N, C-alpha and C positions, 0 to 999 in steps of 0.2 A: 782548464789548468785544473791537475787531478791533485787531492789531499795526501799527501805521505800517508801511510797508516800509521798509527801507534801501536805500539805495546801497554798493557796495564802500567806493567814495571820498565824503566829500561831495560838496557841491556848492558848493567855493568857487576862485573864479577866484586863480591865482595874482598876483595884483595884493596881496593880503589877505599872503600870505608868499613876497615879493620876496624875502628873505634868503637862502633854501630852494631847491631847482632840487626843482623841484614837481612831473615828471616822476617822481623818485626818493621821495617821501616818506612813509616808512614810518607811514602814519596812527596806528597804534595806537602805537609808540611812541614816536612825538613829539606824542601829546597832549595834554602840557601844555604847549606852542609856540605850539600853534593854539589851544589854548580861550582862554589869555591873548591873543593875537594880537586874536583877532577880539570877544572882551570888551572888549578896550579900541579897538578901530580900527573894528569893526563897528557896523550898526545892525540894526534891530527883525528886514529879511531873511537877517540873516546869523546871528543869535540864532538867529534859529528853525529853519537848518540845521544850526547849531549842536546844536538838544535834539531835531532827527532825527534825526542821525546814531550 
């Protein structure tokens, strides 16, 4: 089974993380904030991107 490819950063637009400086987000350190925000406000495409990342 082939592993899905991952990007360095998830493909979320800045609108999902409006209160953070999007260009300076440390995705690994901020994972709890990112997960909570996407689950709370996202829809199916964002959830799939979250799982992919």
